[in-house]
C-alpha positions in Angstrom: 26.9 -26.2 -5.7 25.6 -24.3 -2.5 22.0 -24.3 -1.6 20.5 -20.3 -1.2 17.7 -20.7 2.3 15.0 -19.2 0.3 14.3 -15.2 1.3 11.1 -14.7 2.8 8.5 -13.5 0.5 5.4 -13.3 3.2 5.1 -12.3 6.3 2.2 -12.8 9.1 0.7 -10.8 11.4 2.5 -12.4 14.1 6.1 -12.8 11.7 5.7 -8.2 11.4 4.4 -7.8 15.3 7.9 -9.8 16.7 10.2 -8.6 13.7 8.9 -5.3 14.8 9.3 -5.8 18.4 6.3 -5.1 20.1 6.4 -2.4 19.5 2.6 -2.3 18.0 0.4 -4.4 19.8 -1.5 -7.5 16.5 -4.7 -5.8 17.6 -3.5 -2.3 16.2 -1.6 -3.9 13.5 -5.1 -5.0 12.0 -6.7 -1.8 12.3 -3.9 -0.5 10.4 -5.4 -3.5 7.6 -8.7 -2.3 8.1 -7.5 0.9 7.4 -5.4 0.1 4.3 -2.5 1.9 5.8 -1.0 -2.1 5.6 -0.7 -3.4 1.9 -2.2 -7.4 2.6 -2.2 -10.6 0.8 -5.0 -13.6 1.3 -4.1 -17.0 0.7 -6.6 -19.6 1.8 -7.5 -18.3 5.0 -4.0 -16.7 6.1 -3.4 -12.8 5.8 -0.3 -11.9 4.7 1.7 -9.2 4.1 4.4 -8.6 1.0 7.9 -8.9 2.8 8.4 -5.7 0.5 6.4 -3.7 2.2 7.8 -5.5 5.4 11.4 -3.8 4.2 11.0 -1.2 3.0 8.2 0.3 6.6 10.8 -1.4 9.0 14.3 0.4 7.3 11.6 4.1 7.0 13.6 7.2 8.7 11.1 8.2 12.0 9.4 11.1 12.6 9.6 12.4 15.9 6.7 14.5 17.3 7.5 17.5 19.8 5.0 18.2 21.8 5.7 22.3 22.7 5.1 24.1 25.9 1.9 24.7 26.6 2.2 28.6 27.2 0.5 30.5 30.9 -2.3 32.4 30.7 -0.9 34.6 33.1 
């Protein structure tokens, strides 16, 4: 009987930082945690993020922000 590798259930802040490819800094991740944007659990002294949240966050559609050019006062 073949043994399946265990799926990751939690990510550390460093794991999430690496998973996002460094696009968001670790400081920004901690700020997002403090503001309640990222759900966390505490296991001992370690802060962990549920893997299902990480997967849904990564698969979330991107939002493009388009700035309008400034109008000149002429």
